[in-house]
C-alpha positions in Angstrom: 141.1 94.0 39.6 143.8 92.4 41.2 144.0 91.2 44.8 146.0 92.3 47.7 149.5 90.5 47.9 149.6 88.2 51.1 151.7 85.9 52.6 149.7 82.9 53.0 149.4 80.1 50.7 146.3 80.0 48.3 144.0 77.0 48.0 143.0 74.7 50.5 146.2 75.5 52.7 144.9 78.9 53.4 142.8 78.2 56.7 145.4 75.8 57.9 148.3 78.4 58.2 145.8 80.7 59.6 144.9 78.1 62.2 148.5 77.8 62.8 149.4 81.5 62.9 146.6 81.9 65.5 148.0 79.0 68.0 151.1 80.5 67.6 149.6 84.3 68.5 147.9 82.5 71.2 150.8 81.3 72.5 152.3 84.8 73.0 150.0 86.2 74.2 149.2 83.3 77.7 153.4 83.3 77.7 153.4 87.4 78.0 150.5 87.1 80.6 152.2 84.3 82.3 155.2 86.6 82.7 153.1 89.9 83.5 151.4 87.7 86.2 155.5 86.9 87.6 156.5 90.3 87.9 153.1 91.3 89.6 154.0 88.4 92.3 157.4 89.4 92.6 156.3 93.2 93.7 154.0 91.8 95.5 156.4 89.4 97.6 159.2 91.9 97.8 157.0 94.5 99.1 155.8 92.4 101.7 159.3 91.7 102.7 160.4 95.0 102.9 157.4 95.7 105.0 158.0 93.1 107.3 161.9 93.4 107.3 162.0 97.0 108.0 158.9 97.1 109.9 157.1 99.7 107.4 153.7 100.8 109.1 151.6 100.1 106.0 149.0 96.8 105.8 150.6 94.8 103.0 147.1 92.8 102.4 145.3 95.8 102.0 147.6 98.4 99.8 149.7 95.8 98.4 148.2 92.3 97.7 144.3 93.3 97.5 145.0 96.6 95.4 147.6 95.1 93.6 145.4 91.6 92.4 142.5 93.1 92.1 143.8 95.8 89.5 145.8 92.8 87.6 143.0 90.9 87.1 140.7 93.5 85.6 144.0 94.1 83.5 144.0 90.7 82.2 140.6 90.7 81.6 140.7 93.6 79.2 144.1 92.4 77.7 142.6 89.2 76.7 139.7 90.7 75.4 141.8 93.1 73.5 143.7 89.7 72.0 140.1 87.8 71.7 141.5 85.3 73.6 140.5 83.0 76.7 142.4 80.7 78.8 141.0 77.3 79.8 142.2 76.1 82.7 140.2 72.4 81.6 140.7 71.8 78.7 138.5 68.9 77.4 141.8 66.8 76.5 144.3 66.3 79.9 147.7 67.2 77.9 150.7 66.3 79.9 151.7 70.0 80.6 148.2 70.7 82.0 148.7 67.3 84.6 151.6 68.6 85.6 150.7 72.0 86.4 148.1 70.6 88.3 150.2 68.3 90.4 152.6 71.6 91.2 149.6 73.7 92.0 148.4 70.6 94.4 152.1 70.4 96.2 152.0 74.0 96.7 148.8 73.8 98.1 150.0 71.2 100.4 153.4 72.8 101.5 151.1 76.3 102.0 148.8 74.3 104.4 151.2 72.5 106.1 153.2 75.7 107.3 150.2 78.0 107.8 147.7 75.5 109.6 149.8 72.6 110.9 153.2 74.6 111.4 155.1 71.5 110.5 157.9 73.4 109.4 159.3 76.8 109.2 159.1 79.0 106.8 162.0 79.6 104.9 161.6 75.8 104.6 158.6 76.1 102.9 159.9 78.7 100.8 162.8 76.1 99.7 160.1 73.4 98.9 158.5 76.3 96.6 161.6 76.8 95.1 162.1 73.2 94.4 159.1 72.9 93.0 158.6 76.0 90.4 161.9 74.8 89.6 160.5 71.9 88.6 157.7 73.1 86.7 160.0 75.0 84.9 162.3 72.3 84.0 158.9 70.7 82.6 158.0 73.9 80.4 161.9 73.4 79.0 161.2 69.9 77.9 157.6 70.4 76.6 158.2 73.5 74.6 161.6 72.3 73.3 163.7 75.6 74.6 166.3 76.8 77.1 164.7 79.7 78.8 162.7 77.9 81.4 165.9 75.7 82.0 167.7 78.4 83.0 165.0 79.6 85.1 164.5 75.9 86.8 168.5 76.3 87.5 167.9 80.1 89.2 165.0 78.1 91.5 167.1 75.0 92.6 170.1 77.7 93.4 167.5 79.6 95.5 166.5 77.0 96.9 169.6 76.3 98.0 170.3 79.8 99.4 167.0 79.2 100.9 168.0 76.3 103.4 170.7 78.1 104.9 169.2 81.3 105.4 166.8 82.4 108.2 162.9 82.6 108.0 162.7 86.6 107.7 164.4 86.0 104.1 161.4 83.6 103.0 160.1 86.5 100.8 163.0 87.3 99.4 164.0 84.6 97.4 160.6 83.6 96.2 160.0 87.1 95.0 163.3 87.0 93.4 163.0 83.5 91.7 159.5 85.3 90.6 160.9 88.0 88.4 164.5 86.2 87.3 163.6 82.5 87.0 159.8 82.8 85.9 158.9 86.4 84.5 162.6 87.0 82.3 162.2 83.4 80.9 158.6 84.0 80.0 159.2 87.2 78.3 162.0 85.1 76.1 159.6 82.4 75.2 157.4 85.0 73.8 160.1 86.9 71.8 161.1 83.8 70.9 157.8 82.7 69.3 157.6 86.0 67.7 160.5 85.3 65.9 159.5 82.1 64.3 156.5 83.8 63.2 157.7 86.2 61.3 159.9 83.4 59.5 
């Protein structure tokens, strides 16, 4: 009885090939997940901007943020379960990417605290600073992954930061939402596509 044909190497290299393929697939899943969450945040930010800008009589907190994020968390759990993946927020060995990510998140926290709690600067200044930090994260991703889509995203983030610095306060959410879609979501989808192609080769 002949065995089924396979593209995996025979012998002791089979387990190594399976591990590499599994790692690639996990990267694809996480890239797609990051892209989807970026689209979700873009939708929430842009919807909230439209509500504030055009005085739409809707509770953004209840019907946009709370409802959307609740459904997104449930969908994320089902998505990871379907792909048999899990997210390690604190890996055993602290890598460069994790350190940069934590630093960016902490910096964003300080900016939001300084704006909302301490009232140290305006909403548009906070938006510009956030765009700069997101651009730094995209640049770090481009360097760590050795790919160009996040580099394009970094340039878009910094262009939006420049526009934010010369805009009024009511455009703060607009620039962040635009950046989340064009500078964060689209490059992440492109990275997932690149990884898929390399896996097929």
